[in-house]
N, C-alpha and C positions, 0 to 999 in steps of 0.2 A: 504493500500500500504506500509506503514512504517513497519507494522507487517511482511509483506511478505519479505521485504528487510532484516529485522533482522533475520528471520528464514533462509533465503537463505544464509546470511552471515556465520552463524555458520555451515550450511551444506557444503558450499564451503571450510571452514576451515578443515572439516573432509576429504574432497577430497585432499586438499593440503598436509595434514600430512600423508595420507595413500598412495599417488601416487607412491613415490619412492619404497616403499616396494612392492606395487602391481605389479610394472614393473620390479622387480629385475632380474629375470632370463633372460628375453628377452633383457633388457637394458644392462646387463653385457655382454651378448653374442654379441650384435650388436656393442658395443663400446669397447669390449675387456677389460672390467674392472676386476681388481683383487678384492678380498674381501676387501683389505685395501682401494682401491680406491672407492669401493661402500660405505664403511663406511665413506669415506671422503665426499661423497655427502650428507649423512645424517647429518654429523657434520656441513657442510656448511649451510644446512637448519636451523639447531637448533641454531648455533652461530649467524647467521644473524638475525633470529627471536628474539633472546635474546637482541641484540643490538638495532634493529630498533623499537621494541615495546616501549622502554623507551622514544623514541622521538614521536612516533605516539600517545601515550596516551595523553600527554599534548596538542598536536596539535589538537586532536579531541575536547578536552575541549575548546580550544581557537577559533577554526574555524568552529566547528560543524561537524556533521556526514556525510553530503552529499558528500563533495569532497573525503573523504576517503572511502566511500562505492563505489563510481564510480572507484576510483583508485584501490581499492582492487580487485574488480571483473575483471577489465581490466588487471591488472598485473598477477593475478592468472591464467586467461585464456591464456594470452600470454606466461607465463612461462611454463605452462603445454604443450602448443603446441610445445615449443622448444624441449621437451623430445621426441616428436614424430619423430624428424628429425636429431637432433644432434648426432654425433658419436665420438666427441673429448671429452676426460676427462675434459680438461680445460674449454671447452664451456659448458659442463654439470654442472660444478661447478658454472658458472655464472647463468645458469638456476636455480640451487638450491637456489642461493642467491636471485634471483628475486622472486622465489616461497616464500621465507621467508618474503620478503617485502609485497607482495600481501596478504599472509596469515595473517600477523599481522594487516594489515588494516582491513580485514573482521573480524578478531578475536575481535579487539577492538570495531569496530562498532556494531557487533552482540551482544556481551556480555554487552555493555553499553546501547544499545537500548532496549533489551528484558525487563528489569525491568520497562521501561517507557511505553511499549505498550501492555504488557500482564497483565491480571487480573486488568485492570484499573489503573495500576501503584501502586497498593496497597499491593502487595505481592511479594517482590523482590525474595525471595527464590523459591517460586512456579514458578515464571516466568522463572528463570534461569534453574530450573530443567526441566520444560517442553520444553523450547527452546533448551537446550543443548542435548535433545534427538535427535534432527536433526543433531547435530555434529556426534553422533554415527551412524546415518543413512548414512551420507556421508562417514564416515570411513569404514563402513561395506560394502556398495554397490560398492565402487570403486574397491577393489580387486576381489569382486564377479563378477562384470560385465567385468572387464579386463580379468579374467580367462576364461570367457565364450566367449567374442567377439574376443579375439586375435586369437583363433583357427578357428574362422569363417571368419573374414575379414582382419586379419593381424594386426601387432603391430602398425604401423603408423596410420592407419585409426582408430583403437581403441582409441589411446591416443588423436587423434584429436577430436573424439567425446566427450571424457572426458573434453577436453579444452573448447569445445563449451558449455557443461553443466555448466562449471564454469563461462563462459563469458556472457551467456544469461541474468543473473540477472541484468547486468548493465542497461538494459532497464528499469527495475523497479526503480533502484537507481536514474536514470535520471528523471523519471516521478514523483517520490515522491517530494512533495514541502516542507512541514514543518516537520523537524526532531526534536523531543523533546530530551532534553531541548534546548532552544535556547541559543547559546553561548553568554556569557556576553559581554557588550560593551568594557570592559577593563579587559582582563584576568589577574588574579593575579598569576604570575609565582612564587612569593614567597610562596603563599599558596600551590601550587603544590609541591614545594621543601620541604615545611613543613611537608608533608605526610611522609617523610623519618624518622621523629621522632615520628610519630603517633603509639602508642603501638598496636592498632588493625591492622594497615597495616603491621607492622613488624611481628606480630604473624601469620597473614594470609599468609605472604610471606614464612615463615618457614613451615607452613602447606602445601602450594602448592609445596614447594621444595620436601617434602615427597611424596605428592600424585601424582604429574605429573611424578616424577621419578618412582613411583610404576606402574603407568599406562603404561609408556614407557617400563618398564622392563617386565611386563606381555605380552604386545603386541609383544615384541621382542624375548622373550625366551620361551613362552608357547609351541610353536610347538616343539622346541628342547627338552623341559622337557618331553612332552608327548611321543615323540618317544623314549626317553631314558628309559622310564618305560615300553615300549613294544607296544605302539600303532603304527599302520601304519601311513604313512604320510597323507593319505586321511582322516583317522579318527581324526588325530591330527588337521588338518585344519577345520574339522567339529566342533570340540570342541572349537577351537579358534573363529570360527564364533559365536558359542553359547555364548562365553565370551562377545563379543561385543553386541549381542542381549540382554544379561543380563543387561549390562550397560544401554541400551536404555529403556528396560522395567522398570528397577528400577527408572529411572528418570521420566518416565510417571506415574508410580504408586504413587510416592511420591510428585508429583507436587501439588496436592491438600492438602497435609498433612504438609509439611515442612514450617515453618515460621521463621522469624528472632528470635522469642523468643525461639523456640525449636531447632533451627538450630545447635547450638554447641553440644547439647545433641545427636542429630542425627549423627553428625560427630564422636563424641566420641564413640558411640555404634558401628557404622559401621567400624571404624578403628580397634576396638577390634575384631570384627567378621572377618575382612580381615586378621588380624594377625593370628587368629586361623586357617583360611582356608589355608593360605600360609604355616604355619608350618605343617599342615596336608599334604600338597603337599611334603614338605621336608621329612617327616617321613614315608609316606605311601609306601608300596611295591605293592599295588593293582592298576591295571590299571583303574578299574572302580571307585575306591575311589579317585584316582588322578584326573580323569576327572570331577567327581562331585565337588571336591574341587575347580577346575578351574572355573566351572560355578557359584558356590556360591561366589567366589571372584569377578566375574563380577557383580553379584547382589549387593554385598556390596560396590563395587567401585562407582556404578552409581551416587548416589546423592551427593557424597563427594565434587567433584569439584564445581558444581554450588552452593552448600550450603555454602562452604567457601567464594566464591565470594559474595553471597547474604548477609551473615552476615557482611562482610566487608562494602558493599555498604550501609547497614542499618545504619552505624555509620559515613558515609561520605556524604556531600551534593552532589546532583546529578551533579552539575557543575564541580566537581572534580573526577567523577567516572572514566573518561578516564585515568587520571594521577594515581589514586589508582590502577586501573587494570594493568597499565603498570608496576608498581613496583612489584606487587605480581606475575604477570605472568612471568616476566623476571626471578625472582628467581625460579619459578616453572620450567622454561626451563633449568636453571642451574642444577636442580635435574634430569631432563631428560637426561642431558649430562653426569652426573656422576654416578648415581645409576646403570643403566644398564651396563655401562662400568665396574663398580666395580664387578658386578656379573660375567661378562665375564672373568675378570682377576682372580677372586677367583676360577673360575671353572678349571683353568689350574692345572692339576695334580689331580683334583677331578672330580665330576660330576656336570652337570647343576642342578640336583635335590638338591644336598647338598649346592650349592652356592646360592640357593634361600633363604637361611637363612638370607642373607643381606636384601632381600625384607621384610622378616618377621620382622626384627629389625626396618626397616624404618616404617612399619605399627605401631609398638609399639611406636615409637617416635611420629608419627602422633597422636596416642591416647593421649599421654601426652600433646602434643601441644594443642589439642582440649579442654582439661580440662582447660588450661589457657585461651583459647579463650572464653570459657563459662564464666569465671570470669570477663573478660573484657567486655563482651556483657551484663552482668547482670545490 
């Protein structure tokens, strides 16, 4: 039951992070949103997530997983249901903020439970790679199902169904009794704050700044990039789906291979591959080669996030995993708020293709950071 809760938590996180993008066209039309206002919804989600995760992480360590699993599923389902009916921009901003709170509850619960319940708690990196495959599943299926169902049963009914999918796991969260590890009788807040000076936490935070920013950039700009080099919108969306499938497959394939010992090497190698494929996207004039580069980038990206988290957790006692995750993921969200925006700004007067050089540089920075992570983990 606990394993199911952990897997469902990261799956719901995938739904939370993909919902606004999946509903973009219909949501903008219903609420009369400008592009700037639509961007404001995404900013509200990201900024709220960045702030609240810093509080939720230590609270999970202090109070345990169960209350935040229940709260996360309830808030995620409720927030998604608001998007089915709200038509006011201000009300939708509130919905995006609630989505951020719910998302960070399930995010922290899922990513701190997975290492405890998969592989007998003996392989943190494998557990996070396998478990986070289900994040990709949620992120992939939400726009796929939304695109299919909206034309069949309408926007409101479709989003309501998505809300129910996010809400149903609360049954399992209530039913599960013992969530490992048990919270200590006296939570040491000083130890949690002490993580701010832990070298591994700091280097992992920088690594996630690069990686989460890269994933957000690819998810946001791939379609524009592919159409700019000549693919139709339909084919561009197909390649984007392939990108997310590549992330899922890579996590599944590497789940039994990546360990805390070889994790930094894996990150280093994959960051270098990602840099090469992104620069290939920047320099290629071939539609086919550009599409292949996107798919290879997805495969390279897949294991990076869970492996960064896993290497970090291997150096931190389980009782502080929530606090450590809060710090590094908050910095990761900062990357998601800045790197895609920088690509968009740089594209003014240029092309999206040329502006992806910023993503390539971010991948090279991640490569360098991973080398330092390896030295700390040794």
